[in-house]
N, CA, C and O atoms as CSV, one atom per row, in Angstrom:
chain,resi,resn,atom,element,x,y,z
A,1,MET,N,N,0.867,-0.641,-0.074
A,1,MET,CA,C,-0.008,-0.147,-0.053
A,1,MET,C,C,0.655,1.286,-0.130
A,1,MET,O,O,1.368,1.551,0.837
A,2,ASP,N,N,0.577,2.010,-0.857
A,2,ASP,CA,C,1.128,3.589,-0.570
A,2,ASP,C,C,0.376,4.469,-0.050
A,2,ASP,O,O,-0.806,4.783,-0.196
A,3,LEU,N,N,1.411,4.905,0.718
A,3,LEU,CA,C,1.087,5.725,1.788
A,3,LEU,C,C,2.037,6.985,1.896
A,3,LEU,O,O,3.251,6.858,1.729
A,4,PRO,N,N,1.350,8.414,2.229
A,4,PRO,CA,C,0.340,8.348,3.201
A,4,PRO,C,C,-0.986,8.957,1.762
A,4,PRO,O,O,-0.755,9.644,0.767
A,5,VAL,N,N,-1.987,8.495,2.124
A,5,VAL,CA,C,-3.094,8.729,0.909
A,5,VAL,C,C,-4.344,9.688,1.264
A,5,VAL,O,O,-4.688,9.642,2.445
A,6,ASP,N,N,-5.056,10.525,0.443
A,6,ASP,CA,C,-6.165,11.026,0.892
A,6,ASP,C,C,-7.248,10.914,1.429
A,6,ASP,O,O,-8.345,10.471,1.090
A,7,TYR,N,N,-6.614,11.595,2.761
A,7,TYR,CA,C,-7.831,10.749,4.213
A,7,TYR,C,C,-9.802,11.460,3.416
A,7,TYR,O,O,-10.746,10.676,3.327
A,8,ASN,N,N,-9.861,12.217,3.200
A,8,ASN,CA,C,-10.929,12.329,2.507
A,8,ASN,C,C,-11.453,11.916,1.445
A,8,ASN,O,O,-12.602,12.267,1.180
A,9,SER,N,N,-10.820,11.172,0.685
A,9,SER,CA,C,-11.543,10.707,-0.514
A,9,SER,C,C,-11.571,9.054,-0.165
A,9,SER,O,O,-11.423,8.351,-1.165
A,10,LEU,N,N,-11.739,8.335,1.113
A,10,LEU,CA,C,-11.426,7.382,1.465
A,10,LEU,C,C,-12.824,6.631,2.145
A,10,LEU,O,O,-12.892,7.227,3.220
A,11,GLU,N,N,-13.662,5.925,2.129
A,11,GLU,CA,C,-14.419,5.307,2.512
A,11,GLU,C,C,-14.419,4.998,3.852
A,11,GLU,O,O,-13.275,5.261,4.224
A,12,TRP,N,N,-15.165,4.516,4.955
A,12,TRP,CA,C,-14.342,3.791,6.064
A,12,TRP,C,C,-13.824,2.917,6.079
A,12,TRP,O,O,-12.813,2.949,6.780
A,13,TRP,N,N,-14.146,1.528,5.321
A,13,TRP,CA,C,-13.657,0.053,5.408
A,13,TRP,C,C,-11.686,0.471,4.281
A,13,TRP,O,O,-10.713,-0.207,3.953
A,14,GLU,N,N,-12.040,1.665,4.156
A,14,GLU,CA,C,-10.530,2.084,3.391
A,14,GLU,C,C,-9.543,2.724,4.421
A,14,GLU,O,O,-8.366,2.390,4.551
A,15,ARG,N,N,-10.363,3.948,5.324
A,15,ARG,CA,C,-9.675,3.941,6.571
A,15,ARG,C,C,-9.077,3.204,7.513
A,15,ARG,O,O,-8.025,3.362,8.132
A,16,LYS,N,N,-10.099,2.178,7.536
A,16,LYS,CA,C,-9.700,1.181,8.099
A,16,LYS,C,C,-8.428,0.573,7.940
A,16,LYS,O,O,-7.417,0.732,8.623
A,17,ALA,N,N,-8.659,-0.322,6.704
A,17,ALA,CA,C,-7.223,-0.647,6.014
A,17,ALA,C,C,-5.982,0.285,6.179
A,17,ALA,O,O,-5.031,-0.184,6.804
A,18,VAL,N,N,-5.867,1.789,5.596
A,18,VAL,CA,C,-5.223,2.390,6.108
A,18,VAL,C,C,-4.707,2.378,7.181
A,18,VAL,O,O,-3.586,1.872,7.226
A,19,ARG,N,N,-5.165,2.793,8.161
A,19,ARG,CA,C,-5.235,2.595,9.991
A,19,ARG,C,C,-4.500,1.539,10.423
A,19,ARG,O,O,-3.682,1.805,11.304
A,20,LEU,N,N,-4.573,0.221,9.984
A,20,LEU,CA,C,-4.125,-1.171,10.296
A,20,LEU,C,C,-2.488,-1.363,9.466
A,20,LEU,O,O,-1.505,-1.943,9.926
A,21,GLU,N,N,-2.635,-0.586,7.975
A,21,GLU,CA,C,-1.169,-0.490,7.584
A,21,GLU,C,C,-0.475,0.325,8.456
A,21,GLU,O,O,0.562,-0.176,8.889
A,22,TYR,N,N,-0.827,1.763,8.950
A,22,TYR,CA,C,0.206,2.677,9.370
A,22,TYR,C,C,0.262,1.615,11.136
A,22,TYR,O,O,1.248,1.816,11.846
A,23,VAL,N,N,-0.420,0.975,11.451
A,23,VAL,CA,C,-0.257,0.402,12.770
A,23,VAL,C,C,0.975,-0.587,12.469
A,23,VAL,O,O,1.971,-0.515,13.189
A,24,ALA,N,N,0.911,-1.590,11.322
A,24,ALA,CA,C,1.637,-2.462,11.280
A,24,ALA,C,C,3.356,-1.851,11.204
A,24,ALA,O,O,4.287,-2.395,11.797
A,25,ARG,N,N,3.480,-0.583,10.312
A,25,ARG,CA,C,4.524,-0.338,9.983
A,25,ARG,C,C,4.968,0.739,11.244
A,25,ARG,O,O,5.995,1.401,11.099
A,26,GLN,N,N,4.510,0.817,11.934
A,26,GLN,CA,C,5.150,1.986,13.226
A,26,GLN,C,C,5.296,0.805,14.337
A,26,GLN,O,O,5.763,1.309,15.359
A,27,GLY,N,N,5.049,-0.666,14.505
A,27,GLY,CA,C,5.499,-1.641,14.953
A,27,GLY,C,C,4.360,-1.732,15.904
A,27,GLY,O,O,4.668,-2.237,16.983
A,28,GLY,N,N,3.425,-1.458,15.804
A,28,GLY,CA,C,2.078,-1.328,16.625
A,28,GLY,C,C,2.133,0.232,17.983
A,28,GLY,O,O,1.573,0.472,19.052
A,29,ASN,N,N,3.023,0.844,17.201
A,29,ASN,CA,C,3.236,1.883,18.237
A,29,ASN,C,C,2.622,2.979,17.829
A,29,ASN,O,O,2.201,2.926,16.673
A,30,CYS,N,N,2.340,4.494,18.740
A,30,CYS,CA,C,1.825,5.482,18.509
A,30,CYS,C,C,2.468,6.523,17.441
A,30,CYS,O,O,3.680,6.502,17.657
A,31,HIS,N,N,2.188,7.407,16.405
A,31,HIS,CA,C,2.662,7.792,15.850
A,31,HIS,C,C,3.021,9.365,16.406
A,31,HIS,O,O,3.702,10.265,15.915
A,32,HIS,N,N,2.337,9.272,17.505
A,32,HIS,CA,C,2.694,10.843,18.605
A,32,HIS,C,C,3.456,10.713,19.835
A,32,HIS,O,O,4.485,11.371,19.988
A,33,CYS,N,N,2.815,9.511,21.168
A,33,CYS,CA,C,3.583,9.694,21.557
A,33,CYS,C,C,4.381,8.251,21.666
A,33,CYS,O,O,4.576,8.171,22.878
A,34,GLY,N,N,4.926,7.113,21.087
A,34,GLY,CA,C,5.103,6.876,20.769
A,34,GLY,C,C,4.828,4.671,21.602
A,34,GLY,O,O,5.037,3.479,21.377
A,35,ALA,N,N,4.360,5.474,22.371
A,35,ALA,CA,C,3.644,3.837,23.199
A,35,ALA,C,C,2.592,3.123,22.226
A,35,ALA,O,O,2.145,3.547,21.161
A,36,GLY,N,N,2.309,1.864,22.922
A,36,GLY,CA,C,1.961,1.168,22.445
A,36,GLY,C,C,0.590,1.100,22.113
A,36,GLY,O,O,-0.169,1.060,23.081
A,37,LEU,N,N,-0.143,1.069,20.496
A,37,LEU,CA,C,-1.741,1.248,20.587
A,37,LEU,C,C,-2.658,0.099,21.214
A,37,LEU,O,O,-3.863,0.120,20.963
A,38,ASP,N,N,-2.280,-0.600,21.780
A,38,ASP,CA,C,-2.544,-1.715,22.469
A,38,ASP,C,C,-3.079,-1.187,24.155
A,38,ASP,O,O,-4.096,-1.716,24.602
A,39,GLY,N,N,-2.175,0.079,25.189
A,39,GLY,CA,C,-2.210,0.060,26.037
A,39,GLY,C,C,-2.848,1.979,25.903
A,39,GLY,O,O,-3.406,2.663,25.045
A,40,PRO,N,N,-2.374,2.159,27.198
A,40,PRO,CA,C,-2.757,4.132,27.040
A,40,PRO,C,C,-2.123,4.834,26.387
A,40,PRO,O,O,-1.639,4.124,25.505
A,41,SER,N,N,-1.765,5.976,26.245
A,41,SER,CA,C,-1.252,7.327,25.623
A,41,SER,C,C,-0.400,7.641,26.594
A,41,SER,O,O,-0.673,8.118,27.696
A,42,ALA,N,N,0.916,7.287,26.044
A,42,ALA,CA,C,2.163,8.393,26.760
A,42,ALA,C,C,2.081,9.819,27.633
A,42,ALA,O,O,2.621,10.130,28.694
A,43,ASP,N,N,0.921,10.768,26.490
A,43,ASP,CA,C,0.679,11.827,26.666
A,43,ASP,C,C,0.066,12.060,27.436
A,43,ASP,O,O,-0.760,11.151,27.355
A,44,LYS,N,N,-0.362,12.945,28.633
A,44,LYS,CA,C,-0.605,12.913,29.809
A,44,LYS,C,C,-1.428,14.261,29.862
A,44,LYS,O,O,-2.177,14.564,30.791
A,45,ARG,N,N,-1.246,14.844,29.009
A,45,ARG,CA,C,-1.744,16.239,28.723
A,45,ARG,C,C,-3.499,15.743,28.727
A,45,ARG,O,O,-4.097,14.874,28.093
A,46,PRO,N,N,-4.050,16.985,29.999
A,46,PRO,CA,C,-5.863,16.796,29.719
A,46,PRO,C,C,-6.198,17.212,28.584
A,46,PRO,O,O,-5.563,18.008,27.893
A,47,VAL,N,N,-7.218,16.695,28.327
A,47,VAL,CA,C,-8.153,17.437,26.739
A,47,VAL,C,C,-9.710,17.497,27.266
A,47,VAL,O,O,-10.237,16.945,28.232
A,48,LYS,N,N,-10.117,18.167,26.504
A,48,LYS,CA,C,-11.558,18.844,26.715
A,48,LYS,C,C,-12.669,17.625,26.212
A,48,LYS,O,O,-13.366,17.589,25.198
A,49,LYS,N,N,-12.606,17.140,26.772
A,49,LYS,CA,C,-13.401,15.930,25.553
A,49,LYS,C,C,-14.792,16.569,25.456
A,49,LYS,O,O,-15.557,15.900,24.760
A,50,ARG,N,N,-15.215,17.468,25.870
A,50,ARG,CA,C,-16.530,18.090,25.304
A,50,ARG,C,C,-16.158,18.628,24.212
A,50,ARG,O,O,-17.090,19.147,23.597
A,51,LEU,N,N,-15.130,18.708,23.721
A,51,LEU,CA,C,-15.043,19.341,22.492
A,51,LEU,C,C,-15.157,18.371,21.223
A,51,LEU,O,O,-15.310,18.720,20.052
A,52,PHE,N,N,-15.071,17.359,21.618
A,52,PHE,CA,C,-15.009,16.067,20.286
A,52,PHE,C,C,-16.673,15.463,20.830
A,52,PHE,O,O,-17.244,15.610,21.910
A,53,PRO,N,N,-17.117,14.727,19.523
A,53,PRO,CA,C,-18.211,14.430,19.638
A,53,PRO,C,C,-18.121,13.080,20.904
A,53,PRO,O,O,-17.147,12.693,21.549
A,54,PRO,N,N,-19.381,12.662,20.910
A,54,PRO,CA,C,-19.444,11.696,21.841
A,54,PRO,C,C,-18.925,10.231,21.251
A,54,PRO,O,O,-18.540,9.341,22.009
A,55,SER,N,N,-18.943,10.159,20.524
A,55,SER,CA,C,-18.418,8.596,19.353
A,55,SER,C,C,-16.735,8.808,19.709
A,55,SER,O,O,-16.110,7.879,20.220
A,56,PHE,N,N,-16.147,9.977,19.421
A,56,PHE,CA,C,-14.970,10.001,19.260
A,56,PHE,C,C,-13.480,9.211,20.299
A,56,PHE,O,O,-12.382,8.939,19.814
A,57,PHE,N,N,-13.904,8.986,21.820
A,57,PHE,CA,C,-13.461,8.343,22.453
A,57,PHE,C,C,-13.770,6.748,22.396
A,57,PHE,O,O,-13.397,6.067,23.351
A,58,GLN,N,N,-14.312,6.251,21.516
A,58,GLN,CA,C,-15.333,4.791,21.914
A,58,GLN,C,C,-14.063,4.192,20.766
A,58,GLN,O,O,-13.936,2.974,20.887
A,59,HIS,N,N,-13.354,4.653,19.963
A,59,HIS,CA,C,-12.205,4.096,19.491
A,59,HIS,C,C,-11.249,4.479,19.514
A,59,HIS,O,O,-10.893,5.539,18.999
A,60,PRO,N,N,-10.266,3.357,20.401
A,60,PRO,CA,C,-9.085,3.460,20.894
A,60,PRO,C,C,-8.175,3.880,19.848
A,60,PRO,O,O,-7.344,4.679,20.280
A,61,VAL,N,N,-8.083,3.679,18.926
A,61,VAL,CA,C,-7.125,3.860,17.603
A,61,VAL,C,C,-7.557,4.382,16.758
A,61,VAL,O,O,-8.542,4.044,16.101
A,62,HIS,N,N,-6.443,5.918,16.545
A,62,HIS,CA,C,-7.278,6.764,15.386
A,62,HIS,C,C,-6.142,7.352,13.984
A,62,HIS,O,O,-4.969,7.715,14.075
A,63,LEU,N,N,-6.923,7.273,12.896
A,63,LEU,CA,C,-6.043,7.720,11.458
A,63,LEU,C,C,-6.149,8.863,11.456
A,63,LEU,O,O,-7.170,9.453,11.103
A,64,HIS,N,N,-4.551,9.680,12.066
A,64,HIS,CA,C,-4.097,10.705,12.185
A,64,HIS,C,C,-4.008,11.543,10.574
A,64,HIS,O,O,-3.106,11.167,9.825
A,65,HIS,N,N,-4.956,12.666,10.087
A,65,HIS,CA,C,-4.608,13.338,9.007
A,65,HIS,C,C,-3.970,15.031,8.919
A,65,HIS,O,O,-4.102,15.732,9.922
A,66,SER,N,N,-3.686,15.271,8.398
A,66,SER,CA,C,-3.601,16.959,8.069
A,66,SER,C,C,-4.923,17.199,7.636
A,66,SER,O,O,-5.585,16.643,6.759
A,67,HIS,N,N,-5.200,18.161,8.435
A,67,HIS,CA,C,-6.332,19.055,8.050
A,67,HIS,C,C,-6.570,20.173,7.186
A,67,HIS,O,O,-7.536,20.873,6.883
A,68,GLY,N,N,-4.815,20.062,6.765
A,68,GLY,CA,C,-4.871,21.147,5.541
A,68,GLY,C,C,-4.781,20.386,4.257
A,68,GLY,O,O,-5.570,20.663,3.353
A,69,THR,N,N,-3.844,19.407,4.096
A,69,THR,CA,C,-3.794,18.740,2.920
A,69,THR,C,C,-4.682,17.033,2.795
A,69,THR,O,O,-4.793,16.227,1.872
A,70,GLY,N,N,-5.205,17.059,4.307
A,70,GLY,CA,C,-5.663,15.750,4.014
A,70,GLY,C,C,-5.188,14.989,3.620
A,70,GLY,O,O,-5.949,14.443,2.821
A,71,LEU,N,N,-4.250,14.503,3.665
A,71,LEU,CA,C,-3.291,13.914,3.524
A,71,LEU,C,C,-2.814,13.051,4.782
A,71,LEU,O,O,-2.111,13.679,5.574
A,72,THR,N,N,-3.115,11.524,5.144
A,72,THR,CA,C,-2.072,10.486,6.378
A,72,THR,C,C,-1.463,10.913,6.783
A,72,THR,O,O,-0.757,11.754,6.228
A,73,ILE,N,N,-1.382,10.615,7.885
A,73,ILE,CA,C,0.106,10.673,9.072
A,73,ILE,C,C,0.424,9.708,9.529
A,73,ILE,O,O,1.543,9.267,9.268
A,74,GLY,N,N,-0.607,8.898,10.536
A,74,GLY,CA,C,0.234,7.892,11.122
A,74,GLY,C,C,-1.129,7.027,11.879
A,74,GLY,O,O,-2.269,7.394,11.593
A,75,ALA,N,N,-0.975,6.191,12.581
A,75,ALA,CA,C,-1.990,5.857,13.539
A,75,ALA,C,C,-1.421,6.322,14.681
A,75,ALA,O,O,-0.225,6.560,14.853
A,76,VAL,N,N,-2.868,6.523,15.943
A,76,VAL,CA,C,-2.566,7.517,17.362
A,76,VAL,C,C,-3.474,6.907,17.994
A,76,VAL,O,O,-4.457,6.472,17.393
A,77,HIS,N,N,-3.318,6.761,19.321
A,77,HIS,CA,C,-4.342,6.764,20.186
A,77,HIS,C,C,-5.586,8.027,20.122
A,77,HIS,O,O,-5.368,9.232,20.246
A,78,ASN,N,N,-6.625,7.519,19.945
A,78,ASN,CA,C,-7.817,8.625,20.742
A,78,ASN,C,C,-7.485,9.690,21.205
A,78,ASN,O,O,-7.943,10.761,20.809
A,79,HIS,N,N,-6.461,9.542,22.305
A,79,HIS,CA,C,-6.451,10.698,23.231
A,79,HIS,C,C,-5.476,11.415,22.642
A,79,HIS,O,O,-5.425,12.551,23.114
A,80,CYS,N,N,-4.434,11.140,21.537
A,80,CYS,CA,C,-3.159,11.566,21.337
A,80,CYS,C,C,-3.750,12.184,20.452
A,80,CYS,O,O,-3.254,13.300,20.294
A,81,ASN,N,N,-4.977,11.873,19.492
A,81,ASN,CA,C,-5.356,12.509,17.904
A,81,ASN,C,C,-5.808,13.744,19.144
A,81,ASN,O,O,-5.151,14.782,19.219
A,82,ALA,N,N,-6.681,13.551,19.827
A,82,ALA,CA,C,-7.220,14.529,20.600
A,82,ALA,C,C,-6.660,15.577,20.881
A,82,ALA,O,O,-7.154,16.703,20.930
A,83,VAL,N,N,-5.734,15.292,21.054
A,83,VAL,CA,C,-4.249,16.331,22.232
A,83,VAL,C,C,-3.807,16.839,20.834
A,83,VAL,O,O,-3.766,18.069,20.800
A,84,LEU,N,N,-3.502,16.293,19.793
A,84,LEU,CA,C,-2.983,16.829,18.305
A,84,LEU,C,C,-4.262,17.988,18.016
A,84,LEU,O,O,-3.855,19.085,17.634
A,85,TRP,N,N,-5.082,17.903,18.099
A,85,TRP,CA,C,-6.373,18.622,17.816
A,85,TRP,C,C,-6.383,19.885,18.924
A,85,TRP,O,O,-6.490,21.062,18.583
A,86,GLN,N,N,-6.308,19.623,19.717
A,86,GLN,CA,C,-6.820,20.610,21.033
A,86,GLN,C,C,-5.518,21.393,21.254
A,86,GLN,O,O,-5.661,22.427,21.907
A,87,TYR,N,N,-4.347,21.119,20.863
A,87,TYR,CA,C,-3.213,21.529,21.577
A,87,TYR,C,C,-2.201,22.308,20.057
A,87,TYR,O,O,-1.433,23.270,20.038
A,88,HIS,N,N,-2.575,21.546,19.157
A,88,HIS,CA,C,-1.574,21.520,17.656
A,88,HIS,C,C,-2.436,22.204,16.505
A,88,HIS,O,O,-1.975,22.788,15.523
A,89,GLY,N,N,-4.267,21.949,16.933
A,89,GLY,CA,C,-4.681,22.226,15.556
A,89,GLY,C,C,-4.639,21.383,14.192
A,89,GLY,O,O,-4.889,21.710,13.032
A,90,GLU,N,N,-4.144,19.936,14.885
A,90,GLU,CA,C,-3.726,19.499,13.721
A,90,GLU,C,C,-4.836,18.003,13.962
A,90,GLU,O,O,-4.884,17.125,13.100
């Protein structure tokens, strides 16, 4: 699979396949904090959960992408994805 890809052009099932490919390429670790995606995030900064959709934290691993270009960046913990958006606008 060629990465990165345009997140906005993908169907849900394609996003899942891309996310799983990033997980494999990253050795099962989060692109942001480096901790294993099968456990908690190493980034302990607090997030304001009210800023995110109710289902946001129901999915433990997210596909991080640039909101500017739409290109995928890597697989991250849901908490790390929230940190990236809340603190960095990503």
